C-alpha positions as CSV (number, residue, x, y, z in Angstrom):
1,X,-41.4,18.2,-10.1
2,X,-40.3,19.5,-13.0
3,X,-41.5,19.1,-16.4
4,X,-40.8,18.8,-19.6
5,X,-43.3,18.7,-22.5
6,X,-46.6,16.9,-20.8
7,X,-44.1,14.5,-19.1
8,X,-43.4,15.0,-15.7
9,X,-39.8,13.8,-15.3
10,X,-38.3,12.2,-11.8
11,X,-35.3,13.1,-10.5
12,X,-34.3,11.6,-7.4
13,X,-32.9,8.2,-6.9
14,X,-34.3,5.0,-5.3
15,X,-35.8,5.6,-2.0
16,X,-33.3,5.6,0.3
17,X,-30.2,6.0,-2.2
18,X,-28.7,9.3,-1.5
19,X,-25.2,10.5,-1.5
20,X,-23.4,13.6,0.4
21,X,-25.5,16.6,0.9
22,X,-29.0,14.3,-0.3
23,X,-27.6,14.3,-3.6
24,X,-29.3,11.4,-6.0
25,X,-26.6,8.3,-5.5
26,X,-27.6,4.6,-6.1
27,X,-26.3,3.0,-3.2
28,X,-24.1,0.8,-5.2
29,X,-22.1,3.8,-6.6
30,X,-18.7,3.8,-7.1
31,X,-16.2,5.8,-4.8
32,X,-15.8,9.3,-7.0
33,X,-19.1,9.2,-8.8
34,X,-20.8,12.9,-9.0
35,X,-24.5,13.3,-8.5
36,X,-26.0,14.0,-11.7
37,X,-27.1,17.9,-10.3
38,X,-27.0,21.1,-10.3
39,X,-26.9,22.9,-13.4
40,X,-27.0,19.6,-15.0
41,X,-30.0,19.0,-17.5
42,X,-32.8,17.3,-16.2
43,X,-32.9,14.7,-19.4
44,X,-29.1,14.1,-18.6
45,X,-29.9,13.8,-14.7
46,X,-32.2,10.9,-15.9
47,X,-29.7,8.5,-17.3
48,X,-28.6,8.2,-13.6
49,X,-31.3,8.7,-11.5
50,X,-34.4,7.2,-13.4
51,X,-32.1,4.4,-15.8
52,X,-29.6,3.6,-13.7
53,X,-26.3,4.9,-16.0
54,X,-23.0,5.0,-13.6
55,X,-21.7,8.6,-13.5
56,X,-18.3,8.4,-12.5
57,X,-16.0,11.7,-12.1
58,X,-13.1,11.8,-14.3
59,X,-11.1,10.5,-11.5
60,X,-13.3,7.9,-10.9
61,X,-13.7,6.4,-14.5
62,X,-10.6,4.4,-15.5
63,X,-11.8,2.1,-12.3
64,X,-15.5,2.4,-12.9
65,X,-14.0,1.4,-16.7
66,X,-11.5,-1.3,-16.1
67,X,-14.1,-3.5,-14.3
68,X,-15.1,-6.7,-16.3
69,X,-17.2,-7.3,-19.8
70,X,-18.6,-4.8,-22.1
71,X,-19.6,-0.9,-20.9
72,X,-21.3,1.0,-23.0
73,X,-20.2,5.0,-21.9
74,X,-22.1,8.1,-23.3
75,X,-20.6,11.3,-23.4
76,X,-22.5,14.6,-23.2
77,X,-21.9,18.1,-23.3
78,X,-24.0,21.2,-22.5
79,X,-26.8,21.2,-24.0
80,X,-26.6,24.8,-24.9
81,X,-23.0,24.2,-26.7
82,X,-24.0,20.9,-27.7
83,X,-28.5,20.4,-28.3
84,X,-28.0,17.0,-29.8
85,X,-26.9,15.8,-26.2
86,X,-30.3,16.0,-25.2
87,X,-31.4,13.3,-28.1
88,X,-28.5,11.3,-27.0
89,X,-29.9,11.2,-23.3
90,X,-33.4,9.4,-25.0
91,X,-31.5,7.4,-26.8
92,X,-28.9,5.8,-24.9
93,X,-31.7,4.2,-22.4
94,X,-33.5,2.0,-25.6
95,X,-30.0,1.1,-27.0
96,X,-29.5,-0.8,-23.2
97,X,-33.0,-1.8,-23.7
98,X,-32.6,-3.8,-27.1
99,X,-29.2,-4.9,-25.6
100,X,-30.2,-6.3,-22.5
101,X,-27.6,-7.8,-20.2
102,X,-24.8,-7.2,-23.2
103,X,-23.3,-4.0,-21.3
104,X,-23.1,-2.0,-18.3
105,X,-23.8,1.7,-18.9
106,X,-22.8,5.0,-17.7
107,X,-22.8,8.8,-18.5
108,X,-20.0,11.1,-18.5
109,X,-21.5,15.0,-17.8
110,X,-20.1,17.3,-19.7
111,X,-17.0,18.0,-17.7
112,X,-16.0,14.5,-17.1
113,X,-16.5,14.1,-20.5
114,X,-14.6,16.8,-22.1
115,X,-11.6,15.8,-19.6
116,X,-12.0,12.2,-21.0
117,X,-12.7,12.6,-24.8
118,X,-9.4,13.0,-25.7
119,X,-8.5,9.1,-25.1
120,X,-11.2,7.8,-27.6
121,X,-11.0,10.3,-30.9
122,X,-14.2,10.6,-31.3
123,X,-15.1,13.4,-33.8
124,X,-18.5,14.5,-32.9
125,X,-20.4,15.3,-29.9
126,X,-22.0,13.7,-28.5
127,X,-20.5,10.1,-28.6
128,X,-21.5,6.6,-27.3
129,X,-18.4,4.6,-26.4
130,X,-18.2,0.8,-26.1
131,X,-15.2,-0.9,-23.7
132,X,-14.6,-4.3,-22.9
133,X,-13.1,-5.4,-19.8
134,X,-11.4,-1.1,-20.0
135,X,-10.5,-1.3,-23.6
136,X,-11.6,0.4,-26.3
137,X,-13.8,-1.4,-28.7
138,X,-15.4,1.5,-30.8
139,X,-17.1,4.7,-30.7
140,X,-20.6,6.1,-32.5
141,X,-20.1,9.9,-32.8
142,X,-23.3,12.2,-33.5
143,X,-26.4,11.7,-33.6
144,X,-27.2,8.6,-35.8
145,X,-30.6,6.6,-37.5
146,X,-32.1,3.6,-34.9
147,X,-31.6,1.4,-37.1
148,X,-27.7,2.2,-37.8
149,X,-27.1,2.4,-33.5
150,X,-28.7,-1.3,-33.6
151,X,-26.4,-2.7,-36.2
152,X,-23.2,-0.9,-35.1
153,X,-23.2,-1.3,-31.1
154,X,-24.1,-5.4,-32.6
155,X,-21.3,-5.0,-34.5
156,X,-19.0,-3.4,-31.7
157,X,-19.9,-6.3,-29.4
158,X,-18.5,-8.4,-31.7
159,X,-15.4,-6.8,-32.3
160,X,-12.0,-7.0,-30.9
161,X,-10.9,-4.7,-28.2
162,X,-8.5,-2.1,-30.8
163,X,-6.3,1.0,-30.6
164,X,-8.1,3.9,-29.9
165,X,-8.3,6.5,-33.2
166,X,-5.2,9.6,-32.8
167,X,-4.9,12.4,-35.1
168,X,-2.0,11.0,-36.9
169,X,0.8,13.3,-36.3
170,X,4.2,11.9,-38.0
171,X,6.8,11.4,-35.6
172,X,10.7,11.0,-36.6
173,X,14.0,10.9,-34.7
174,X,17.0,13.1,-35.6
175,X,19.3,10.8,-37.5
176,X,16.7,8.5,-38.4
177,X,16.3,7.6,-42.2
178,X,14.1,8.7,-45.1
179,X,10.5,8.1,-44.5
180,X,9.3,4.7,-46.4
181,X,7.7,4.8,-49.9
């Protein structure tokens, strides 16, 4: 069993929950769920294997996200590129415990996270995105103090769905009138 610091981190799913080729997948994993194995860091893997976060790939994400209710999605990057992803791997389960039953959780491993992130307009990695019935509610990008996470997640849970932020490029058509003052 791999060791991280002084603690042992289990990398296996609950007994009997193995996906293709013996990879760790919960028995109720949706189609398209990618086992978090291979080159993924053990702290990222444990979000799925130990804490029960879903780990959909980019092609299965829309189906997972569209399920009824609130969902908290952790967007992580390769730790060699964004070392704070390891911090979020520790923080995200604590947030789930601070809001029991308020949302279901998923982690998008680096490849899936890069493919899906462009939809949500967050500016810093890692990030948490809150969805409701598949619609965007808001994002918490970068790392924060614990009090800020609790306040922001609470605010997002009470907020209505909204349009994700975009980069805001103005578009005009030929022959259109002058821009608004």
